[in-house]
GURO-527453 format. One record per residue (C-alpha): residue number from 1; residue in three letters; x, z, y. Coordinates in pm, whole numbers, plus 32768, in hexadecimal, padded with zeros to 4 digits. Layout:
<sites>
<site resi="NUM" resn="Ala" c1="X" c3="Z" c2="Y"/>
...
</sites>
This chain:
<sites>
<site resi="1" resn="Met" c1="8000" c3="8000" c2="8000"/>
<site resi="2" resn="His" c1="8078" c3="7FAD" c2="8158"/>
<site resi="3" resn="Pro" c1="8060" c3="80BB" c2="8263"/>
<site resi="4" resn="Lys" c1="7F5C" c3="8080" c2="8372"/>
<site resi="5" resn="Pro" c1="7FF3" c3="8016" c2="84BA"/>
<site resi="6" resn="His" c1="8007" c3="812D" c2="85BA"/>
<site resi="7" resn="Thr" c1="7F1B" c3="8102" c2="86DF"/>
<site resi="8" resn="Thr" c1="7F14" c3="81BF" c2="8826"/>
<site resi="9" resn="Arg" c1="7DCD" c3="81FD" c2="88D3"/>
<site resi="10" resn="Thr" c1="7DD4" c3="81FF" c2="8A48"/>
<site resi="11" resn="Ala" c1="7CCB" c3="8290" c2="8B27"/>
<site resi="12" resn="Lys" c1="7BFC" c3="8191" c2="8BD9"/>
<site resi="13" resn="Arg" c1="7C57" c3="818E" c2="8D46"/>
<site resi="14" resn="Thr" c1="7B6A" c3="8137" c2="8E57"/>
<site resi="15" resn="Asp" c1="7B9A" c3="8121" c2="8FCC"/>
<site resi="16" resn="Glu" c1="7A2A" c3="8139" c2="900C"/>
<site resi="17" resn="Thr" c1="79C2" c3="8256" c2="90F1"/>
<site resi="18" resn="Val" c1="786F" c3="82D8" c2="914B"/>
<site resi="19" resn="Ala" c1="7831" c3="82D0" c2="92C0"/>
<site resi="20" resn="Pro" c1="779E" c3="8410" c2="934C"/>
<site resi="21" resn="Ser" c1="763E" c3="83F6" c2="93D4"/>
<site resi="22" resn="Pro" c1="760F" c3="83C7" c2="954D"/>
<site resi="23" resn="Arg" c1="756D" c3="8521" c2="955A"/>
<site resi="24" resn="Leu" c1="769D" c3="85C2" c2="94B8"/>
<site resi="25" resn="Val" c1="7787" c3="850A" c2="95A4"/>
<site resi="26" resn="Ala" c1="76BC" c3="8580" c2="96D0"/>
<site resi="27" resn="Leu" c1="76BD" c3="86E7" c2="9657"/>
<site resi="28" resn="Arg" c1="7832" c3="86E0" c2="9617"/>
<site resi="29" resn="Cys" c1="7875" c3="8651" c2="9770"/>
<site resi="30" resn="Leu" c1="7796" c3="8751" c2="9819"/>
<site resi="31" resn="Ala" c1="782D" c3="886D" c2="9751"/>
<site resi="32" resn="Ala" c1="7987" c3="87F6" c2="97BC"/>
<site resi="33" resn="Val" c1="7918" c3="87F5" c2="9928"/>
<site resi="34" resn="Phe" c1="7897" c3="8958" c2="990B"/>
<site resi="35" resn="Ala" c1="79CF" c3="89C7" c2="9852"/>
<site resi="36" resn="Cys" c1="7AB0" c3="893A" c2="9960"/>
<site resi="37" resn="Ala" c1="79D9" c3="89D1" c2="9A6F"/>
<site resi="38" resn="Ser" c1="79E5" c3="8B25" c2="99C6"/>
<site resi="39" resn="Leu" c1="7B5D" c3="8B19" c2="99EA"/>
<site resi="40" resn="Ala" c1="7B76" c3="8A78" c2="9B3F"/>
<site resi="41" resn="Ala" c1="7A41" c3="8AC2" c2="9C0F"/>
<site resi="42" resn="Pro" c1="7A56" c3="8C3D" c2="9C28"/>
<site resi="43" resn="Ala" c1="7BC4" c3="8C42" c2="9C86"/>
<site resi="44" resn="Ala" c1="7B92" c3="8D55" c2="9D83"/>
<site resi="45" resn="Ala" c1="7ACC" c3="8E21" c2="9C8B"/>
<site resi="46" resn="Gln" c1="7BD6" c3="8DF4" c2="9B81"/>
<site resi="47" resn="Arg" c1="7CCF" c3="8EAA" c2="9C5D"/>
<site resi="48" resn="Asp" c1="7C01" c3="8FE7" c2="9C34"/>
<site resi="49" resn="Asp" c1="7C86" c3="9088" c2="9AF9"/>
<site resi="50" resn="Asp" c1="7B66" c3="9180" c2="9AF8"/>
<site resi="51" resn="Val" c1="7A68" c3="906E" c2="9AA9"/>
<site resi="52" resn="Pro" c1="7A40" c3="901F" c2="9934"/>
<site resi="53" resn="Asp" c1="7A88" c3="8EBC" c2="98C6"/>
<site resi="54" resn="Ser" c1="7922" c3="8E8D" c2="984F"/>
<site resi="55" resn="Ala" c1="78A3" c3="8EDE" c2="99AE"/>
<site resi="56" resn="Lys" c1="7993" c3="8DE1" c2="9A46"/>
<site resi="57" resn="Val" c1="7916" c3="8CD6" c2="9958"/>
<site resi="58" resn="Met" c1="77AC" c3="8D30" c2="99A6"/>
<site resi="59" resn="Ser" c1="77F3" c3="8D0F" c2="9B1A"/>
<site resi="60" resn="Ala" c1="7873" c3="8BAF" c2="9ADA"/>
<site resi="61" resn="Trp" c1="7734" c3="8B5C" c2="9A1F"/>
<site resi="62" resn="Val" c1="7664" c3="8BD4" c2="9B46"/>
<site resi="63" resn="Val" c1="7723" c3="8AE9" c2="9C2D"/>
<site resi="64" resn="Asn" c1="76FB" c3="89CC" c2="9B39"/>
<site resi="65" resn="Phe" c1="7589" c3="8A0B" c2="9B12"/>
<site resi="66" resn="Ala" c1="757E" c3="89B7" c2="9C85"/>
<site resi="67" resn="Arg" c1="765A" c3="8888" c2="9C4C"/>
<site resi="68" resn="Phe" c1="756D" c3="87FE" c2="9B45"/>
<site resi="69" resn="Ser" c1="7429" c3="884B" c2="9BFF"/>
<site resi="70" resn="Glu" c1="7364" c3="87A0" c2="9D12"/>
<site resi="71" resn="Trp" c1="727B" c3="882D" c2="9E1B"/>
<site resi="72" resn="Pro" c1="7170" c3="8787" c2="9EF0"/>
<site resi="73" resn="Gly" c1="71FA" c3="8702" c2="A039"/>
<site resi="74" resn="Ser" c1="711F" c3="87FA" c2="A0F4"/>
<site resi="75" resn="Lys" c1="71F3" c3="8916" c2="A067"/>
<site resi="76" resn="Phe" c1="7311" c3="88A6" c2="A14C"/>
<site resi="77" resn="Glu" c1="731F" c3="888D" c2="A2C6"/>
<site resi="78" resn="His" c1="73F8" c3="8753" c2="A2B8"/>
<site resi="79" resn="Gly" c1="74CA" c3="867C" c2="A1CE"/>
<site resi="80" resn="Lys" c1="75F8" c3="8762" c2="A1CE"/>
<site resi="81" resn="Ser" c1="754A" c3="88B2" c2="A1D8"/>
<site resi="82" resn="Pro" c1="75EE" c3="89A8" c2="A0E8"/>
<site resi="83" resn="Ile" c1="7570" c3="8A0B" c2="9F93"/>
<site resi="84" resn="Ile" c1="7536" c3="8B80" c2="9FA9"/>
<site resi="85" resn="Ile" c1="757D" c3="8C55" c2="9E79"/>
<site resi="86" resn="Gly" c1="74EF" c3="8DAF" c2="9EB3"/>
<site resi="87" resn="Val" c1="757F" c3="8ED2" c2="9DF0"/>
<site resi="88" resn="Leu" c1="7481" c3="8FE9" c2="9DE6"/>
<site resi="89" resn="Gly" c1="7505" c3="913C" c2="9D7A"/>
<site resi="90" resn="Arg" c1="7643" c3="9198" c2="9CC1"/>
<site resi="91" resn="Asp" c1="76E5" c3="913F" c2="9B78"/>
<site resi="92" resn="Asp" c1="7825" c3="9096" c2="9B02"/>
<site resi="93" resn="Val" c1="7796" c3="8F35" c2="9B17"/>
<site resi="94" resn="Gly" c1="7725" c3="8F76" c2="9C7A"/>
<site resi="95" resn="Thr" c1="787E" c3="8FF8" c2="9CD2"/>
<site resi="96" resn="Ala" c1="791B" c3="8EBC" c2="9C46"/>
<site resi="97" resn="Leu" c1="7827" c3="8DE2" c2="9D08"/>
<site resi="98" resn="Val" c1="7865" c3="8E95" c2="9E50"/>
<site resi="99" resn="Gly" c1="79D9" c3="8E6F" c2="9E0A"/>
<site resi="100" resn="Leu" c1="79B1" c3="8CF6" c2="9E21"/>
<site resi="101" resn="Gly" c1="7983" c3="8D0E" c2="9F97"/>
<site resi="102" resn="Asn" c1="7933" c3="8BBE" c2="A034"/>
<site resi="103" resn="Asp" c1="7A2F" c3="8AEC" c2="9F74"/>
<site resi="104" resn="Val" c1="7932" c3="8A2D" c2="9E9E"/>
<site resi="105" resn="Ala" c1="7871" c3="88EE" c2="9EE8"/>
<site resi="106" resn="Val" c1="7768" c3="8826" c2="9E31"/>
<site resi="107" resn="Gly" c1="7788" c3="86BC" c2="9E99"/>
<site resi="108" resn="Asp" c1="7778" c3="86B0" c2="A014"/>
<site resi="109" resn="Arg" c1="76DD" c3="8808" c2="A02A"/>
<site resi="110" resn="Pro" c1="77AB" c3="8945" c2="A04C"/>
<site resi="111" resn="Val" c1="7744" c3="8A6F" c2="9F79"/>
<site resi="112" resn="Arg" c1="770D" c3="8BBA" c2="A029"/>
<site resi="113" resn="Val" c1="7705" c3="8CF7" c2="9F57"/>
<site resi="114" resn="Arg" c1="763E" c3="8E09" c2="A003"/>
<site resi="115" resn="Pro" c1="7638" c3="8F73" c2="9F8B"/>
<site resi="116" resn="Leu" c1="74D9" c3="9000" c2="9FAB"/>
<site resi="117" resn="Ala" c1="744D" c3="915E" c2="9F89"/>
<site resi="118" resn="Pro" c1="72F0" c3="91F3" c2="9F9F"/>
<site resi="119" resn="Pro" c1="72A8" c3="928F" c2="A0F3"/>
<site resi="120" resn="Asp" c1="72E4" c3="93FE" c2="A12A"/>
<site resi="121" resn="Leu" c1="7189" c3="947D" c2="A182"/>
<site resi="122" resn="Ala" c1="71EC" c3="95E8" c2="A1B8"/>
<site resi="123" resn="Gly" c1="7179" c3="9667" c2="A30B"/>
<site resi="124" resn="Leu" c1="709D" c3="9535" c2="A355"/>
<site resi="125" resn="Asp" c1="6F2E" c3="9556" c2="A3A6"/>
<site resi="126" resn="Gly" c1="6E22" c3="9484" c2="A2FE"/>
<site resi="127" resn="Glu" c1="6E34" c3="9357" c2="A3E7"/>
<site resi="128" resn="Glu" c1="6FB0" c3="9352" c2="A3EA"/>
<site resi="129" resn="Arg" c1="6FB3" c3="935D" c2="A26F"/>
<site resi="130" resn="Leu" c1="6ECC" c3="9231" c2="A25D"/>
<site resi="131" resn="Lys" c1="6FAB" c3="916F" c2="A34C"/>
<site resi="132" resn="Ala" c1="70E6" c3="91CA" c2="A288"/>
<site resi="133" resn="Arg" c1="7047" c3="915C" c2="A142"/>
<site resi="134" resn="Ala" c1="6FD4" c3="9015" c2="A1E2"/>
<site resi="135" resn="Arg" c1="7134" c3="8FCA" c2="A264"/>
<site resi="136" resn="Phe" c1="71C5" c3="9011" c2="A10E"/>
<site resi="137" resn="Arg" c1="70C6" c3="8F2F" c2="A067"/>
<site resi="138" resn="Glu" c1="7120" c3="8E13" c2="A154"/>
<site resi="139" resn="Glu" c1="7293" c3="8E45" c2="A108"/>
<site resi="140" resn="Leu" c1="7249" c3="8E1A" c2="9F97"/>
<site resi="141" resn="Arg" c1="716F" c3="8CE8" c2="9FCF"/>
<site resi="142" resn="Arg" c1="727C" c3="8C39" c2="A09D"/>
<site resi="143" resn="Cys" c1="7363" c3="8C33" c2="9F6E"/>
<site resi="144" resn="His" c1="7389" c3="8B01" c2="9E94"/>
<site resi="145" resn="Val" c1="7413" c3="8BCD" c2="9D72"/>
<site resi="146" resn="Leu" c1="73CC" c3="8D40" c2="9D53"/>
<site resi="147" resn="Tyr" c1="74A6" c3="8E08" c2="9C66"/>
<site resi="148" resn="Val" c1="73F5" c3="8F50" c2="9C16"/>
<site resi="149" resn="Ala" c1="74F9" c3="9054" c2="9BB5"/>
<site resi="150" resn="Arg" c1="74C1" c3="9155" c2="9AA6"/>
<site resi="151" resn="Ser" c1="749B" c3="926A" c2="9BA6"/>
<site resi="152" resn="Glu" c1="734B" c3="91CC" c2="9C00"/>
<site resi="153" resn="Ala" c1="72BD" c3="91C3" c2="9A9D"/>
<site resi="154" resn="Ala" c1="71A4" c3="92B5" c2="9AED"/>
<site resi="155" resn="Ala" c1="7135" c3="91E1" c2="9C16"/>
<site resi="156" resn="Ser" c1="715D" c3="908A" c2="9B74"/>
<site resi="157" resn="Asn" c1="6FE6" c3="9044" c2="9B58"/>
<site resi="158" resn="Ser" c1="6FB4" c3="908F" c2="9CC9"/>
<site resi="159" resn="Ile" c1="70DF" c3="8FB7" c2="9D24"/>
<site resi="160" resn="Leu" c1="705A" c3="8E90" c2="9C5D"/>
<site resi="161" resn="Ser" c1="6F09" c3="8EB5" c2="9D0A"/>
<site resi="162" resn="Ser" c1="6FB5" c3="8EB4" c2="9E5D"/>
<site resi="163" resn="Val" c1="7059" c3="8D60" c2="9E25"/>
<site resi="164" resn="Ala" c1="6F35" c3="8CB9" c2="9D71"/>
<site resi="165" resn="Gly" c1="6EEA" c3="8B62" c2="9E0A"/>
<site resi="166" resn="Ala" c1="7028" c3="8B60" c2="9EDE"/>
<site resi="167" resn="Gln" c1="70F7" c3="8A6B" c2="9E07"/>
<site resi="168" resn="Val" c1="71EF" c3="8B7C" c2="9DA8"/>
<site resi="169" resn="Leu" c1="72AE" c3="8B5F" c2="9C5F"/>
<site resi="170" resn="Thr" c1="72B7" c3="8CC0" c2="9BCF"/>
<site resi="171" resn="Val" c1="73DE" c3="8D26" c2="9AF6"/>
<site resi="172" resn="Ser" c1="7443" c3="8E72" c2="9A5C"/>
<site resi="173" resn="Ser" c1="74FA" c3="8F1C" c2="9940"/>
<site resi="174" resn="Ile" c1="73E9" c3="9025" c2="9927"/>
<site resi="175" resn="Lys" c1="736D" c3="903E" c2="97C1"/>
<site resi="176" resn="Asp" c1="722E" c3="8F74" c2="9783"/>
<site resi="177" resn="Phe" c1="722E" c3="8EF0" c2="98EA"/>
<site resi="178" resn="Ala" c1="71B0" c3="8D99" c2="987D"/>
<site resi="179" resn="Ala" c1="709E" c3="8E34" c2="97A8"/>
<site resi="180" resn="Ala" c1="702E" c3="8EF5" c2="98DE"/>
<site resi="181" resn="Gly" c1="7009" c3="8DB4" c2="99A8"/>
<site resi="182" resn="Gly" c1="716C" c3="8D78" c2="9A21"/>
<site resi="183" resn="Met" c1="71F5" c3="8C18" c2="99FC"/>
<site resi="184" resn="Leu" c1="7358" c3="8C34" c2="9973"/>
<site resi="185" resn="Asn" c1="73D1" c3="8D61" c2="98B0"/>
<site resi="186" resn="Leu" c1="7547" c3="8D84" c2="986E"/>
<site resi="187" resn="Glu" c1="75CD" c3="8E55" c2="9751"/>
<site resi="188" resn="Val" c1="76F2" c3="8E78" c2="9664"/>
<site resi="189" resn="Arg" c1="768D" c3="8DF0" c2="9511"/>
<site resi="190" resn="Asn" c1="7781" c3="8DDE" c2="93EB"/>
<site resi="191" resn="Asn" c1="789E" c3="8E32" c2="94D9"/>
<site resi="192" resn="Lys" c1="7846" c3="8D0C" c2="95BB"/>
<site resi="193" resn="Val" c1="7785" c3="8CF1" c2="96FE"/>
<site resi="194" resn="Ala" c1="7636" c3="8C49" c2="96BD"/>
<site resi="195" resn="Phe" c1="74E5" c3="8C3E" c2="9768"/>
<site resi="196" resn="Asp" c1="736F" c3="8C29" c2="9738"/>
<site resi="197" resn="Ala" c1="7299" c3="8B43" c2="980D"/>
<site resi="198" resn="Asn" c1="712C" c3="8B79" c2="9860"/>
<site resi="199" resn="Val" c1="70D1" c3="8A0B" c2="988C"/>
<site resi="200" resn="Glu" c1="6F68" c3="8A51" c2="98EC"/>
<site resi="201" resn="Glu" c1="6FD7" c3="8B2D" c2="9A0E"/>
<site resi="202" resn="Ile" c1="70DF" c3="8A30" c2="9A7A"/>
<site resi="203" resn="Asn" c1="6FE3" c3="8914" c2="9A7A"/>
<site resi="204" resn="Ala" c1="6EEB" c3="89E3" c2="9B41"/>
<site resi="205" resn="Ser" c1="6FF1" c3="8A47" c2="9C44"/>
<site resi="206" resn="Gly" c1="702B" c3="88F3" c2="9CE3"/>
<site resi="207" resn="Val" c1="719C" c3="88FD" c2="9C84"/>
<site resi="208" resn="Thr" c1="721A" c3="87ED" c2="9B9B"/>
<site resi="209" resn="Val" c1="7324" c3="885F" c2="9AA4"/>
<site resi="210" resn="Ser" c1="73DE" c3="874A" c2="99EE"/>
<site resi="211" resn="Ser" c1="7367" c3="870C" c2="988C"/>
<site resi="212" resn="Lys" c1="74D6" c3="870C" c2="9827"/>
<site resi="213" resn="Val" c1="74E6" c3="887B" c2="9887"/>
<site resi="214" resn="Leu" c1="739F" c3="88CF" c2="97DB"/>
<site resi="215" resn="Arg" c1="741C" c3="8835" c2="9696"/>
<site resi="216" resn="Leu" c1="7528" c3="8943" c2="968E"/>
<site resi="217" resn="Ala" c1="7426" c3="8A58" c2="96B3"/>
<site resi="218" resn="Arg" c1="7353" c3="8B1D" c2="95C3"/>
<site resi="219" resn="Ile" c1="71EF" c3="8AE1" c2="963E"/>
<site resi="220" resn="Gln" c1="7126" c3="8C14" c2="9697"/>
<site resi="221" resn="Lys" c1="6FBF" c3="8C44" c2="9708"/>
<site resi="222" resn="Thr" c1="6F2A" c3="8D4D" c2="97E9"/>
<site resi="223" resn="Glu" c1="6E9C" c3="8E67" c2="971B"/>
<site resi="224" resn="Lys" c1="6D43" c3="8EB6" c2="979F"/>
</sites>
């Protein structure tokens, strides 16, 4: 008997690749934009060693929510009026946002970060209290983005009522903020910054948030 000739099997090679879907490409591009912004946008905030990294990243997301949103023209006095990000109360994200100063722009519009605080009503009579509350309400309603810090958790429902109908994008890291009627709710999830979006509240607000942003969110509804 003659031995069988030795044969070597080689794996079949193919140069064919599967192109990612347009949706996946868009999400990757947007995620890259946000990742870069989280490193670059809050440069001033990053110099504060007392602010946790997660808060710095969240502050970048707040700025980029503004970058990927649109407001009715009536929300601005003129074509180059600033986008106002109000920071109501105190927490690490708010500290990082305030640390940005006025070094950020969205297109042709500068971004102005304004620290806000509820009025001190001590020593005011009834009429003065009403006037102070009215001024505070108008301050909130002038914002384009309102970040509600964790110090204001107990008053969040009242705050949301104050800005209803004023085309204000509401953002917070307060637990269950989106379920309570807030629009964008930042949190740390699996060691990464993520967010919930209450699309119904966003649509009702008059603010248009890019669908590319909303695809990155976990969708939440207001709990009645």
